[in-house]
N, C-alpha and C positions, 0 to 999 in steps of 0.2 A: 514810404511804405515802410510797414512796420518791421522792427529789430528783434530778432529772438536774441536773449542774453543768457550764455551758457555758463556750465561751471567749467573753468578752464581746468586744464592737465598740467598742474605744478611738478613737475618730473614723471619719467618713464614709469618709473614703481609706483604711483599713486594710481589707486581704481576710484576713490570718493572722497569726497570733503564734508566736513560738518557746518554747516551754516548757524553761524553766530552771533549774528545781528542782520536784521531787514533794515535797511536805512532810509527806505521809502515806502511809500503805500500806494495804492491804486489812485489815479488822480493827480500824483505830485508831478511837477513839472521839473526836469533837470537841465543841467549843461554837461557838454562835453569833458567829462573828467570827474564829477560829480562822484561819490562814493554810493553805489546801489545797495550792496552788502559786502559782509565781512564773513569770512570763513577761513578754515583750519585743517590741516592735515595731522598726522599723528606726531608732528615735530614743527610745523612753521605754522603761522597766521598771515593772514593777507587780505586787502580790501581790492573791492572789484571796481574799477572807474566805468561811468557812462560810456559808451563808444562813441557817442553823438547826442545833441540836446534831442530834448521829444518829451512826450508823457509817459508817464506809466500808466500801461493800459491793462494789465494783468501781472499777479504773482502767482505762479507754479508752484512754490515751493515756500514751507514756514520757516522759522527759527529753528534752531534743534534738527532738522531734516538732515541726514545723511544720504548728500545728494552723488549720484555716480558722476564721474566726468564726462563732459561733453554733453549732459544732460541740461535740457531747457530749465532756466531759472524765474526767468521775468521779460516781459514783452514790452518795447518800448515804441512808441509812435504817434502820429498826430492825434487830438483829442476826437473822439468822434469816429475813428477810422475800423473799418470792419475786421475782426480777427479770428473769426468764428472758424476759420479754417484750421488756425491754429492752436485754437483750444478746445477741438474736437476729443483730444484723448487727454484733456487735462481738467477736465469737469470736476473731479473731486477733490484735487490738489487747490482749485480756485476755490472753492466752498469751504477748505480747510481756512484758507488764506483770509477769507471775508466772512466770519459766521454769522449768522441769521440772529435778527433782534433776540429771539428766544433764547439762545446761546447765550448770549452776552451778557442777559439777566440771570442766566445760570450760573455764569462765571462771577457775577458780583454777588450774590448769595455765598458762594463756594470762598469766595475771597473775606466775606464778610466773618464765617465760621469755617476756620481750618481744618481741616481733615484729619482726624486721628493719627493717619497713616503718614502725614508728612514729618520730616526728621524735626525735632524740637529745635536741635542748634540753628535752624533758619525762619523759625517761629516769626512773625513780624516782617520778615525780609521779602520785598516784592520780585520784580522779575528780576533774574540773573541769569547772564551766560553760562554755557556748561564750561567754558575756559575760565571764568571768574570762580565759580563754583569748586572747581579743581585746586584753583589756587588758595583758596578759603580754606578748603581741608587740609591742606597739606600745610600753611602757616597758622592756621587758627586765628585768622583775622576776625575780627569785630564786625559782621556784616551788619548788625543795629545800628552803625555808626557810619554807615556807607553812604557816600553822597553820589548817586548815581548821576552819570556823565553819559549814559547810552540812549540811543532813541528810545523813547516812549517811557522814559524814567527807568532804564534798565540798567542794572548793576552789571559792569562790565571789570575784564581784567587790569585795567588800570586804575580803577577806583578802589580795588581789594590790594593792589600793591601800594597805592597812597595809605590805607589803613597800617599795613605792614611797616610802613617806612616812617609812620608816625607813631608806632609803637601800640597800636591799638589793637591788642587781640585778646584772645580768651584762652584761660588755662584747660587742659583736656578734662580735668575734674568738674569745670563748672560748666562746659559747654553742654551736657546733658539737659542742664535746667535752666539754660539762659534764656529768657523770652522778651527780657525788656531791659533796654539800654541804661545800663546804671554807669557810674565814674569808678574804675579801677584802681583798687591800691597795691598792686604787684608792681613789678618792674617795669617803667616806662608805660605805666597805666594799664597794666596787664588787670583784666577782671578774673578774680579768682573766687574758691568756692566762699570764702569769708564774706566777700561782697555781696554775693545772692543772698546769704543768711542775716545780713545785717549784724554782724557779730563785731564788737569792738577790737580793737586792734589787739595784738598779744599781751603789750605790756598793760593794758588798762583791764586785764580779765583778772578777776580777783580769785577765780576757780577753774580749775580746767574743765571745758565742756567739751563734749564727745560730739565731734564733727559729723555729718554724713558720711557713711562710708563711699568713698569714691569709685567709681566703676572699676572692676578689673583689667578691662580691657575694651579696644572699641576696634570693630572691623573697618578699615576703609577701602574702598575698591579701587585696585589698581589702577593707574592711568596707562594710555595705549604705550607711550613710549618707554614706561618703566616693562612692559610686557615685551615689549621688542627688545630692550636690552638684558632683560633676563632670558629668554629663547637664545639671542646671539652669544651670550658667556655660556649658557649650559652647553650649547654645541660646541663651543670651541674648547671646553676644559673635557668633554666626554667623547669628543673625537680625535683630540691631538695629543702628541707624545711632549708636552711643554715640557723645558726645562729652563732655568733662569741662571745666568752669570752674572757675578757682581765684582764692579770694580770701582775705580774712583781717579781723578786726574787733578794735577797741581792748577789752580786757577788764577793764579797769580795774573799772566800775562791777560786772561781775559778780562779780569776785573779792570786792569790798568786799563786797556782798549775801551770798556765800558764806560769809564769815569770820562777817558779823553773825548768819547762821541757823547756824553751829556752834556760836558761843557763848552765843546766847539760845534756839534753837529748842525745846529739849528743854524749856524752861519754858513755852513756847505750844503743847505737845504736837506739836510737828512733827518728821516723819520727818528722816533723816539725808539732805536734800537735797543733792545733788551738782552739779556745774557739767555732767555729762552729761544730768542730769533737767532743767536749767535750758535747755539747747538743745534737748530734746524739746519742752516746754512751748511754745517758741518758735516750731519748726517747725509745731507741730500748730495754731498759731493763725496763723501766717502762711501756710501752705499753703490756708486757706479762700478767699485770695483769688486762689488761682492753681489754677484747676480742672486745667488740663492736666497739671501735675504730682501731682494728688491723682488718678490715673485709671488704668484698665487698657487698654492698646493690644491689641485683640483683632481683629488683621487688618483686617478692613472696619468695624469698629465701636468708636467710643470708650465706655468705659465710665466716666464722672464720678461720683464719690462725693459724697454730701452730708455727709458724717460724715468724720473722720480717723483711720483705722485704721492705727496707727502700729507699723511694725516695727522692732524693736530689734536687731540684728545680736549675737550672743553667741559668744564664743569656746568650745567646751565640750571636755571628755577625748575626745570622739567625733568632734567636727567642728562646722564652723560650723552654728549653728540661728538662726532669725529669727522668736523669737515674736512675737505681735500684740498692742499694746494698741488694744484696740477703742473706738472713740469717745472717742479720746484728748484732741480737743477740747472736749468737755464736763467733763473733770475738772479741778479746781483744781491747783496746782502741788504741794502736799502728796499729793493723791488719786493724780497720775498717778506721783510719786517711789515710793510705795508698791507701785502695779502694777506698773513697771517692774521693780521691784527680785524682786518675787515670782516673775515671769515668769523673769528672768535665774537665781534660786535653781533653781527648777523645772528649767530648760533645762539647767543644768549638772549639776544631780542625776540627770539621764535619767528623769526621772518626768513630764513635761511631756504634757499630752494633745495628740494629732496636731493636734484641732481647733484649738489655739492657736497653731498653727505655720502655718496660712492666714489668706487672707482680707485682708493687709495692704495698702494702698491708696499707702503710701510708706514708704521704709525710710530709717534713720539709722545709720551703723557708726563706731564711735569707736576711733582707734589712737592716739589721743593720750598716752595711759598709757605706750605702747612709744615714745616720743618721735618719732614720724613727722609732721613738719611739713605736709605734704600729699601724697595719693596719689589712684589713679585707680578708685574703688570701682567695683563691677561691678553692674549695674541685676538686681535679681530681678525675672524675669518672671512676668507679663507688666504688671509696674507699669511706669511711664514715669521715673521718678526715683530717684535715691539720693545723701544727703548724706553724705559723709565728714569727721568733725570730726578735725583735728591736735592736736599739742601747744601749749603755750604758749611762745612765744621773746620777746624784747627787741628792738624794732625802733624807731627813731629817726622821727619827724614833725617838720615845721617849727609852732612855734607863735608869731605874732607875731614872727618873724624869729629865733626861738631853737630850736636842736636839743634837742627832748624825748624822753628815752625812756619807752616805754609797754610793757605786755605784749599781746602779738596771739597770736591764736587762729587755727590756718588750717581755712578750710571749702572741699570740694571739691565741686562738685555735677554727678554725671554724667547725663546724662540722654537721651530716644529723640528722637533728630532726626526720626523718621518722625511722631512727635506733636507736636512743639512745636520753635520756632527758637531760635535762639542768644538773640535780644532778651528775649523772654519769659521765657527761663530766667536770663539776667543779672538782669533786674528781681525776680526771687523771690530771688536772692541778695542784692541791694541792698535790699530790703525788712528780711530776716531779720537782715543785719547792724545796720541801725536798730534793729530789735526788740532784739537782744542788746545793743547798746550803752545802749539805755534802757530796760533790763528793768524798772525799776521803775514805769515808765509803763505799760509792758505788762499788768502785773499789774492796774491800774487798769480795763483793759476789760472 
């Protein structure tokens, strides 16, 4: 009996997904587990495996279609099986998936003569997935040098990433008139306007030559995730009474413990526990005593959490994501380190489930690795607080009348003044500082 393969629902908040690649065509025989098609939400990408072995009898959607969740995508079954009952409402989609010979001939003619409306930055580029095109627009990847690895010679995201990793990019000034692949003379092989004009290198130029004027600007359509981030940040800053408190703590003991774990942790079967993992662990314990910060402000209701669902801000190629470590207060330091790293990897790889990006009761964001000493993080609504972690700097303190140098790590707490006042927020920071400076004692609790 024929099997209808539907568009899965990846998380309760997802209503539709875009098909980025059809990996099969009508008549193909597949085994159970073979990839039938790839699709993406506004945050993640997935491959859909065949639920059973069989023959592809019909394709009901095409690449690039925005398909509602639980809607039919294709039909598997035995060769020659009657599926007319399943196709009665899908004739238009079936025709689009398998164009008539005349349509194919027209497509060939159009391919031979690119339409004037096509963006010049991708002239000469064949089929490319929406996800790959988005990454190319963001990074300036040289698509004319791409090696397609997708179905039917389609350029997919990993092909674009390979270009970026190899340094094969095009400068914004050259992008508009770049229609034929050339070797770039810029940094790491970047194609510049000089490469397109065939001008000699600057040192060989006898007299100044006026270059073609570079475009004053370029308009790039915002990807969905940027729109989501923009809405969330605007809502946060326009609806909350946000205030930030800054402090720092002596990280001497924390650094010594980190060095000891790095040296001996593998022998004990421990994960690569980082300073950020230690901060997450301390926050998950201290928050239990400060319910106003482990909460959601819902207009006329405060929702207090009995567990700490800790959001971890992650910088990804697609933008900011905040996956959640659920019940972080119940995890050991080693378990929390493993869970956080798994979530970060999924978020950066674009494979994280939307359900893991919801439900946080408090968020930690760390810019210390970028040299930021302190900053003003923006609350992730409807949460009531977010902790920013800064870099380690050397400071001086007085000990028994002598100036002593010590490593100080910055902490910045933004809180919603509608939900709590400055004194309770400051008490949280003070307790967190104490916990981090005596981290070995915190582990004994």
